[in-house]
Structures are given as C-alpha cells and as structure tokens.
Phi, psi and omega in degrees: 000324180288155182290165164288167181305310183292320178297320178299310181301315180298321183290313186285332176300323180292338181290343185250015179262157187299321182298321179292319177301316180302318180292314184290328184296340182284343186239008181294152183220158174293137183283134175282359182280356174222151175220153181283139172282181181300327180271006178091351180291133180293134176242138178289134177271153178302132181202074189278156176167189178235152178208169174240117187225167167288153179303134179301158186311315187301343186253004184232085180302331182295338181261017186302318183292322178295313182288336172297323176293320178296324177302313180297320179296317179297317180295320178295321178297312181297321181291331185273344184251161179302143180302134178087350181292323180240128174267108186290144174276151177302134183301325183293345182262354186297141186196170171253126175281119179275323180202126174286147179241277186213140184206161174051234188297324180295319178291317180302315181297313183297316183287330177285326180286333183223105181301338180264012186301315182301314180296318179297317179296314181297317180294317179297316181291327176299318178293318180295317179297317182296318178293320180295324183299328181259351186254329184276153179301147178255170180163188178297155178300135178301140179245130181236150185236149176282122181266325181157185180293142173239119178268116181253169183304327183225018183201168173230132180220190177250122179282137183245145178233142180290148179290331180204174184297322181297321179298321179290313185297325181299316180289319182292322177299319177296316179297317180297316178302316183294305188288344180270359183281119180301326181292332175281321176300324180296341178266009176087013181258125174214165182282124182247346184225148165297147179289120172230097186294127179202161173240113182287127178266331181185162178256154181287128179261238183284121174261104181296148180303329182261024180306127178277094184291328176298316179295322177302313181296316180298321180296313180298317180295318180293323176298318177303313182297320178298315182290322178296323179295333180275351182099147182289125174285142182220156175211157181267134176269099185269328184218154167238128186235143171287128180226151174248152177220149175255336174205191187269016184249351183206136181233119189233166181206160172265153184304330184272357180290151191290149177227136173251127179263121178280000000 
C-alpha cells in the first residue's frame, strides 16, 4: 500500500506547494480533539488508543538540537497565524508516527468486548517486533528531513522527506512486516493510510468566519521558504516504540512494552 521511494518524494513535495495549500484550505475544520474550557483554554478531549512512534522529544537527549529547531518552527507558526487558530501540542510530546494501530471508537469497542485486549495486543506486538528485529535488513538509522508545513483537514504539521532511499525503505519494510501479520489483523489492526511522515505541531482551533484563507496559505508557504533557506532540519529514526495515549497530548509506555531498533 505504501509508495515507492520516488513516488513518496514526488507526492509529499506537492503537499508543501502553494497550489496544494489553496485546495486544502477550503476544507479545513476545527479539530474535535480539543474543546474550550470555561475560561476558553483548550482542553484535550478523550481519544484513547495505541500507536507505534519514535520516542517523544522529552526522552531523546540526542535529538535536542533537532527539537530545538522544531520549537522555533512552532513558535514562528503560532506568531504568524491568527490567535487561537492553532492549538499547539506540548513540545515534550512531539514525535513521528511510524505506524498507526487502533484509536477512538475502534479501540473502545475492542477493549470493551475483550477485557484482555490490551494484554493481547502488547504480547502480539512484542512477538512481531522480536521477529522483525532478526528478519529485516539492518543498516544505519534512517535519516529524515523537514520539508515544510503540511496543512491537514484538522491540524498543521511538518512534512518529512527521507534523506535517501535506504532511509525510506527501512521504515516501509518495518510497516509492511507489521501490517501483514495475521495475528495483528485478528486484533482488528490493519493499514488504513499511505505513509506520510510528519510531526504534528498543533490542531486547528477556532476558525473565524472571516478567516483569510489566502493569507493562511501565503503564510505557510513563506514559512517554508524561510526554513528552506536555513537548511533542511534532520533527525535519525533510531527506534519505533509501542505507545498508548488517552488524548493527543501524551504518549506513554511501560518498560516491558516492545521496542524496535533500526
């Protein structure tokens, strides 16, 4: 289901051009993953599930310089857009999703139908990770670069492009190994999206009726040009970890949960 390396690069490059922003800006919506509190402060709404991600920023000191750049990018994005348009995510939670698993209503249904569902999922993934560790090709850690802003229906993030074909293939091979496992499919997990590597910076909050969508597109495009002039920020994908979340602000794990080392 995932693209070849060249097809992926061609596709994601188009996500950061002005024409694509113009098209996407017409259909953006306020995210249901946050709601305003009585004082107007955004609160994360319950949205439980499991995912496979790179370790969040707060846990990887080696990536401090990369995430310092993301901090600056998030701040520049918020400063350039109307107040309240983007609800920023906590910097300590920022990550790259390697593979989606199960979330929201699908997870609620599975866990309510089977009280042992969480344990079965964790055990199954531990076995899959262990088999992948000895079966998949080895090599240097995949390196990915920030290409620019990605405007999604309910969020804004940073679109990522692999530094080389090997970096792309390593992640895709892991995803293919994962999604093709019958024991994982039996738990209701299947691949629902093409891989589009990104780091979400924030979700869309209040969209004013008079929102200047043209200005929004121009702002995102200009930010891209500024960041490209500074050089592509990059980081190494060293691990993929099973994580659980209750909402979109924190991703946690137990020490015994599986980890795949690239």
